[in-house]
N, C-alpha and C positions, 0 to 999 in steps of 0.2 A: 673557868672564865665566866664573868657576869658583866653584862652591859650596864653601864651607869648613866650614859648620856651621849648625845651626838650634836655636833654643831655643823651646820650645812651652809655653804655660801656658793652661789652660782652653779648648783648641781641639780640635775633633773628638773623638777617642777619648782625649784626655789631660785628666784632671781636675785634676791637680796641675801639676808642672813637670817637663819632660824636656829634656835638652840632648844633642844627638847631634853627634859629631865627624864631619864629612863631608869633611875635608881629606885626601882620598886619591884615587888614580887610579881605584880600583875600590871601591865601597861595596856590600856585599852585605847586604841586610836580609831576615831570615827569621823566620817566626813563623806560628802558626796563624791561620786566618781569624778576623777580629774582634779581634785583639790590638792593632791600631793601626799596622800597616805603612803602609797607604795614608795615614794621618794625616800622615806625614812628607812625602809627595809633595804632598798637598793644602795643607799649611802653606806649602811653597815657592811653590806656585801662588798662594795667597791673598796672601802677602806681596808678590808682584810685581804681580798684577792687581787685587787687592781683590775678586775674585769667588769664589763657592763654589757648588757644585752642589746643596747641601742646601737644601731649602725652608724649614728652620727656622733657617738661618744657621749660622755657624761655632761657636757656643757649645757647650761641653760641659755636659750636664745635671747633672753632679756636681761642677762647678767649686767648689773650696774658697774661692778668693779672690773669686769673682764677676766676675773680669775675663777677657778673652780677648786674648792677646798672642802674636804670632809675631815672632821676631827672626832674620832670615836673614843669615848672614855670608857674604860673597863676596869674590872677588879680581878687581878690574877692572884688568888690565894693571899689576899691582904695587901698586895702591891698595887698602887695606882698606876695604871698603864694607859697612855694616850697614844692611839694609832692614828697617824695623819697621812693623808695623800693630797697633793696639789699638782695641778697640771703645770708642767714647765713650759709647754708650747701651746697655749690656748688658741693661738691664731692658726694652727695647722688644720687644714680642711680634711685630710685623710685620717679617719678614726684609727686606722691601724698604726699610724706613726705618732700618735699622742703618747707623751711620756709623763708618768705620774709616779715618781720614786717614793718609796716607803720611808716613813720616819716613825720611830718608836721612842717614847719617853717613859722610862721606868723609874718612878719616884722622881729623883733629880737627875738621873743619868739619861743622856740622849744618844740614840743610835740612828745611823742613816744607811741607806743603800743595802749592800750585801750584809753588813753587820746586823741591820734591823731585820732582814729576812731570816738570817740564821737564828736570831733570838726568837722571833715569832714562830718559825717552823718548829723549833724544839719545844716551845711552850704550848703550841696548838696540839702537837702530837703527844705531849706529856712525857717524852723521852728523847734521847739523842737519836737522830735519824739523818740519813743522807738523801732522803726522798726529795724529788724536785719540788721547790717551793710552790710554784704555780699549781702543780697537781694537788699537793697537800692542802693548800689554802682553798682551792675550789671544792675539794672533797669536804673540808670542814664547813664551808658555807652551805653546801648541799645538805649536810647533816643537821644544820640548825635552822635553815630558812626554807619554809615550805611556801613556794609561789603558787598562787591559785591556779595559774594556767598549766602548772606541771602536775596537778592532781590526776586528771583523766589521761593526760599524755603518758604518764607512767604505765597505764593499763592498755591504752589503745594506740597512742601515737608512737611509742617506742618499739623497736624490735627486741626480741628476747635476748639477743646478744648485747644490746645497749643496756637493758635492765641488769644483766649480769655485771657489766662493767661498772655501772653506778653502784650496785650493792657491794661489789668487790672493793671499790675505793672506800666505802663506808666502814667495812669490817677490817680494813688494814691490809687487804690483799692487792691493793692497787699496784704496788711495786712489783709483786710477783706476776700480776697480769701484764704489766708493761714489759717486764723482762721476757715473758713468754711471747708477747707480740714482737718485741725487738729481735728475739732469737728466731722467731718464725720469718721475719723480714730478712735477716741475715742468711738464714738457711735457704730461702728462695733465691736470694742473690748468689749464694754459693753454688746452688744447683745450676742456675743459669750459666755461671762462669765455667763450671765443670763441663756442661753440655757444649758450650761454645768452644772450649778448649778441645773437647773430643771431636767436634765438627771440624775444627781447624786442622786436625790430623788427617782428615780425608784426603787432602791434597798430597800429603807425604805418602800415604798408603797407595794412592793411585800412581804417584811417581815411582814408588818402589816396584809396583807391578810392571810399569812401563820399562823400567831398567832391566827387570828380569826377562821380559819378552825380548828386548834388544840384545841382551846377553845370549839368549838361546839362539837367536838368528845368527849372531856372529860366530858362535861355536860351530853351528852347522856349516857356515861358509868356510871357516878355517879348516874344518875336517874334509870338506869336498875339494878344497883348493890344492894345487901343486902335486897332483897325481900324474903318473906316466901318461894316462889317457888324455889329461888336460894338456900336457906338454906337447903331445903329438898333434892335437887339434890346433894348438898355437902355431906350430911350425907350418902346418898346412895353411892356416889363415894368413900368416906373415908372407908366405910365398905368393899367395893370391894377391896381396897388396903390391908385392914387388912386380908381379906379372902385369899389373895395371900401369906400370911405368911411373909410379909416383915416388919411388925411392931408388937410390942408386944401388946397383948390384953389389958394389964393394962394401956397402953398409949392412948387407943382409945378415952377416954373422953377428952384428951388434944387437940384433933384435931378439935378445933373450927375454923371456917372460918377466916383465916388471911393469910397475906403474908408469915409469917414465917412457918405456918403449911403447906401451899401449897408448899413451897420450900423444906421442909423436906420430905414430901411424894413423891414429884416429884424426889428428889435426890435418894430415896430408889428405886423407879421404874427404874430410869436410871441406877443405879448400877446393879440391877437385869437383866436389858436388856443387859448390857455389859457382865455380867457373862454368860448369855444364848448364846450370840453371840460367846463367846469364846468356850463354850461347843459344839456349833453347828459346829464351824470351826474344832475342834478336831475330832468330829464324821465323818464329811465329809472327812477329811484327811484319817481316818482309813478305811472308806468305799472305798475310791479310792484305798487305799493300798490293801484291800482284793480282789478288782475286778481285780487286776493284776494277771495273771496266774502264778503258781509256776513253776520253771524249772523242766522238766521231768527227772526222774531217769532212768539210763540204765537197761536193762534186765539182771538178774543174769546169765542166760544161756549164753548170749553173753560174759559176763565177764569171765565165766569158760572156754568157748571155746578159748578165746584169751589167757588165762593163759596156756591151753594145747598146743596151737600153739607156744607160747614163749618157753615152755620146750622142745618141739620136735625140734625146730629150734636151740635151744642152744646145744642139743645133736649132731645134725648133724654138726654144726659148729665145735664143739670140735673134732669129728672124722676126719673131713677134715683137721683141723689144725694138727692132729697127722700124717695123711698121707703125708702132705706137708713136715713135718720134715723128714720122712723116705725118700721121694723122693729127698729131698735136699742132703741127705747123699749119696744116690746112684749116683746122678748126679756128686757129688764131686769125688767119687771114679772113675767113668768112665772117667772123665776129667783127673784124675791123671794118669790112665793107658795110655790114649792117649798121654799125654805129655811125658811119659817115652818112649813109642814106637817111638815117633817122634824124641826124642833126640838120641836114638840108630840109627835110620835110617839116621839121618843127619850125625853122626860120621862115619858110614860105607860109606856113599856117599862121604864124604870128603876124606876118606882114598882111596876109589876106584878111585877117580879123580886123586890123586897123583900117584897111581900105574899105571894108564893109561899112564902116561907120561914116564914110565920106563918099558914098556912091552918088554920082551925078552924071551930067552929060559928058564930062571929061574925066580922065584918070587923075586921081589925086597924086599919083606918083610921078607920071611922065607928062601929063597935061593933054594927052591925046583925047580926041572925041571918041566916045564909046557909046554902045547901046546899053543903057543902064540895066535893063533886065538881063541881057546876055552877060554883061560885065558882072552883075551880082551873082548870077549862077556860077560863073567861072570862079569868082572869089570864094564862094561857099564850097565849091568842089575842092579848091586848093586847101581851104581851112579844115575840111573834114577828111582829107586824104589819109589812108592807113598805110601800114608797112607793106613793102613789096613781098608778096607770097613766095616768089621764086627765091629771093635772097634768104628768107626764113627757112624754107624747106631745105635749101642747100646746106645751110649751117647746121640744121638739126641732123641731116643725113651724115655729115662728117662727124658729129658728136656721137651718134649711135655707133658708127664704125669704131670710134676710139674706145667706147665703153666695152664693145664686144672684144676688141683686141686686148684690153686690160684684163677682162675676165679670163680670156684664154691664157694670158701670161700667168695669172694666179694658179690656174689649173696645172699648167706645165711646171710651175715652181714646186707645187705640192707633189706632183708625180716624180719630179726629179729628186726631191728630198727623200721620198719613200724609197725609191730605187737605190739612191746613194747610201741610205742607212742599211738597207739589206746587203748591199755590196760590202760595206765596211764591216758589218757583223760577220759575214762569211769569211772575210779576210782574218778577223780576230779569232774566229773559231778555228780556222786552219792553223793559225800561229799557235793557239793554245794546245791543240791536239799534238802538234809537232813538238812543243816544249814538254808536254807530259810524257810523250813517248821517249824523248831523249833523257828526261829525268829518271824514268823507270829503268832504262837501260843502264844508266850510270849507277843507280842504287843497287841493282842486281849485281853488277860487276863488283861494287864495293863490298857487299855482304859476302858473296861467294869467294872473294879474294882472301878473306880471313880463314876459310876452310880448305881451299885448294887453289893451286896455280893454274889448273886446267879450266880456263874461263871459256864460255861459249862465244863464238865470233858474232859479228854484227848481223850476219845473214842467217843466224839460227832462228828457228821457228819460235813463235810467241810462247808456246807451251813448254819449251825446253827449260826455261828458267824455273817454272813452277815445278817441273819434274825433278830438277836438280835440288831445289829447296826441300821438296818432300823427302828425297833420299837423305839429305843431310839431317833433317828432323828425325827420321827413323834411326839413323846412326847415333844421334845425340840421346834419344830416348833409351836405346839399348845400353849405352854407356851409363846413363843416369840410373837405370834399374840395377846394373851391375854394382855400382858404387853403393846404392842403398842396401842391397843384399849383403855386401861385404861389411858395411857398418853394423847392420843388425846381427850378423854372425859374431862380430867382435864383442858384443855385450856379455857373452858368457865368460869372458876373461876378466870382468871387473873385479870379482871377488878374489880370484887368484892373483891378479896384478897388484891388488891393494892388500895383500896378505900381511905385510908388516904394519900397515896402517890399521887393519882390522885387529891385529893382536894388541896394538897400542890402545885402540878404543876399548877392547875387551878388558884390558888391565885397568884402564881408567874407570870403566863402568863398575868393575868389581870393587874398586876402592870406594867409589861413590856409594854403591849399594851397601857396603859394609858400614860406612859412616852413617848413612841414612837409617839403616836398620837399628844400629845402636841408639841413635837419637830418638827414633820412634819408640823403641822399647823403653827408654828412660821416661819419655813423656807419657806413654801408656801406663807405666808403673805409677807415675805421679797422679794420673787421673784415677787409677784404682785406689791409691791412698786417699785421694780427696773423696771418693765415693764412700770409703769406709768411715772417714771423718763425718760425712753427711749422715751415715747410719747412726753414728754415736750422737750427733746433734738431734736426729729424729727421736732417738730413745730418750735423750735428755728433755727435749721439748714435750714429749708425751708424759714424762714423769712430772715436769713442772705443771703442765695443764691438769694432770690428775691431782697433784697436790693442791693446786689452786681451787679446783672443784671440791676436793675433800675439805679444804679449809673453810671455804664459803659455806658448804653444806653443813659442816659442824657448827659454824656460827649461826646459821639459820635454824639449825635444830635447837640450839640454845635459846633462840629468839621465839621459837614456836609457842610456848606457853604465854609469853607476854603478848604476842600478836593475837592469839585466840582470845585473850582476856579483853584487849582493846576492841576487837571486832565484835565480841559479844556485848560489850558495853553499849556500842552504838546500835547493834542488832538491826542491820540494814535489810535483811531478807528473811521471809518467814520459813523457808525450807533449807536454803543453803546457809547453815549456821556454823559450819566448820571451814577453816581456811588454813592453807599451808603454802609454802614456796618450794617448788621443785627445781633442781638444777640438772643439767645433762650436757654432754658433748655431742655435737653433730656437725659434720663438715669441717672438723678441725677447730671449731669455735665453741666457747662456753655459752650456754643459754640458760636463762632464768624465766620461769613462768609462774605467776600467782595462780593458785587453784582453789576452787570452792567445792564443797562436797555436801551432799545430802546423806548423812550417815544412816538414816532410816531405810532408804531404798538403794543406797550405794550408787548414787549418780554423781559424776564428777563434771566440773566445768573448767576447761583449760583456757578459755578466753573470756574472763569475767567482763571485760569491757564491752563485749558484744552481747552478753546475756543480761546483765544488770541494767536497770534504768540509770539515767544520768545521776540522780540523787544517790542511788545505791552504790554506783561505781565511785562517786566522790567520797562517800562514807568509807568504802573499802580503802581508797587511796590514802585518806587521812589516817586510818588505822595503821596502814603499812608505814607511813612516814613517822608517826609518833612512836611506833615500836622500834623502827630503825634508830630514831634519835635516842631513845632511852636504852636500847639494847646495844647499839654499836658505838655511839659517841664516847669519847674519852670521859672518864669519871669526873674530870675537873671542868667539863663543859656544863654550865648551869643555865644557859639561855636557850629559848625556843621561840622562833619567830614564825607566826602564822599570818600570811597575807590574804585577807578576805576569804577565810575557809567556808563562809556561809553560802556562797553561790551554789545554786542547784540543790541545796539541802532542804527537805521538807521539815515540818515542825517536829515530827517524831525523831528524825535523825539529828535535828538541831539540838533537841534536849539531850539526846544521847551523847552528842559531842560535848556539850557543857558539862555533863556528869563526868565524862572521860577527862576533861581538862582539870576538873576538881581533884581527880584521883592522882594526876601527875604533878599537881601544883607543889607538893612537898619536895619534888625532885628537880624542878625546873623553874627558872624565871620565864614568865609568859609575856610575849609581846604580840598582841593580836590586833589586826586592822580589820575594819568592816565599814561598809557603806550604809548598813542597816542600824538606825538609832535604836530600834526595839531590841535587836540582838545585843547592841552595846549596853543598853540598860540592863538586859538580862544577865550579861556577864558581870556588870558592876554589882548587881544584887547577889548573884551566886558566888562571886569571887571576892566579895568585900572582906576587909580585914577582920580577923577573929581574935587578934591579939595585938599588943602594943608594938611588937617587933615585926609586924606584917604590914605591908603598904601596897595599896592599889591606887594607881593614878589614872586619871581620865584625860585624854588629849583630844580636843575637838577642833577639826579644821572647819572654819566658818565660811571661808570664801577663797577665791583665787582670782588674781588679775596679773597684769604685767609686773607688778611689784612683788609678786609671790603670794603665798597663802596667808590667810589670817588664822592664827593659832590661839586657842585657849586651853588652859590646863589647870586641873584641880585634883586633889586627892579625894578618893571615895571614903566617906566616914565609916568607922567601924560600927559593928552591931552593938547597940547600947544595952539591949535587953535580950540576952541569949535565950534561945528556945529551950523550954523545959518540958519534960514529959511528966504528966500528972495522972495518977491512977484514977480511974472512973469511980 
């Protein structure tokens, strides 16, 4: 396969449409970083594999048409083949959901979808293969497309297992490796399933042990049951139950040792125990009630004295109330006399005041002749006359007596209330004590009546009821203890009484144990068969891994001369001049490690990325990639894409790289991108056409804006005057 051209629309750094003519032996692409050089390489990769390294997908943010399409033109052994991919859902925001189906046009025939993938898979592999298209296409891209960022990553960024996987895909062992990984995954799942199945049997094993233990216990019980000694103890026990009066004597012969007989006798004992416990609870309650002291009754003399005091105070109160009524009349009469005397005095004083204004030789009232001075003095005496002291004092004396009588009435009322309350309280206390006594006597008679007809008479002493209750409690306690001992003694007959039931249970357990043992044996045999299958899978997996390592090691051994030749051409290190690739298995995984050696002093470097400088490490990585491309790629692959291989290479290694590219030029079409115009000019000069059928084209990216990159392209002219060697 040889690349002849690519048309890009709305992809990567191209917003519009760009068509690049790649039908040349050497294609040199130069331009500043960010102008879109790598877009050409990524477009070729996407058209073949359908994969892109961008997390946002292949779409250009400034695409004018809203579509993303790459059309890759190639030459497959003389057939014009156009490989096309277009996004079907450019509006999808999730890059993982973008769909870009493959279309292939071979001369005039068009293929789509699965048919296109089948054709491309067979022609990329160079043979019929059932390998997964995505895996094969990506392996093919990795074998022809060297990304600048993947140079040092191969040495330092990748694990040794990842290096092995990458090389295995290149040499054609990818399917073998995938088969080993898939077999390993299935094997682990198989082991987990077997272990889980084995763990699930733990419940059955534990249950089988429990059944065996139960069976052993039942066998022991059956052996011990129904002996002559047991029958004798049963007769004794059933007679004890009969002696307790719980079963009729006529039924005694029916009490042969059986589960039903034991159940009936035990039910009678339990019923009697329940009755006794109820009686005991009633007696204890009565005893507690009798132990509570009765309320004391007051002394009759105190009651009589209080009654006398109530009568005396009542008489005194009535006498004081009578005296108060009389004093109130006297006070009223004295107040009336004082009011009348005051009214007369006020009238005379008013008249005297008037006459004082008309004092003369005669009285202005009656006309009699008077001594004016004596008359004046008499009138002034009448006008200034005050209240009669005797009347006032008499009235105040009556009022004082009334107040004293009323105070005495209050004191007597208070004393009478106090004494009356005390008398009433004593009467209530005596009535309460009498009621409590009568209630206790009635309660004792009621309780004792349920145990005996011999009741104490009313004249019995107070302690006799308590003694009688204590005696009944003692009798009930003995009866309760006797019932409990009899019930406990009957427990030994459980096994013998349930002999038939035990035999039935034994037979059922034996059947269940046999079925479980058979099922468990079958399952354990199945697990054993699965473990043997796992052993076979382990052996097969080891063989596959060994074959994969051997296959890759053999291919690497074939590649060794070519790798050493390329490494020597660049000559990146002054002492480590020998290079090889070692493979091994560790931890169940294949591993690959590039190694450098100083043959003179026999010093090996197993981590070149950590020993070499950045320039030396990149030179080694380029040597590895070119040797992989020429040594592993199918013979019909004619293209080699190098994306900016110049970075971190010094001038010495740069010249070595150019010389190396000249050596592989007869075997590969070279597509090289670079940001360095000097390096591009050097390539154009060193790789210029040397014959008419050789073509070197120069593609220069001049700018980049929202409309996409500016592109110029021209062919590098051939050397017009070939170099000639002239003898001195």
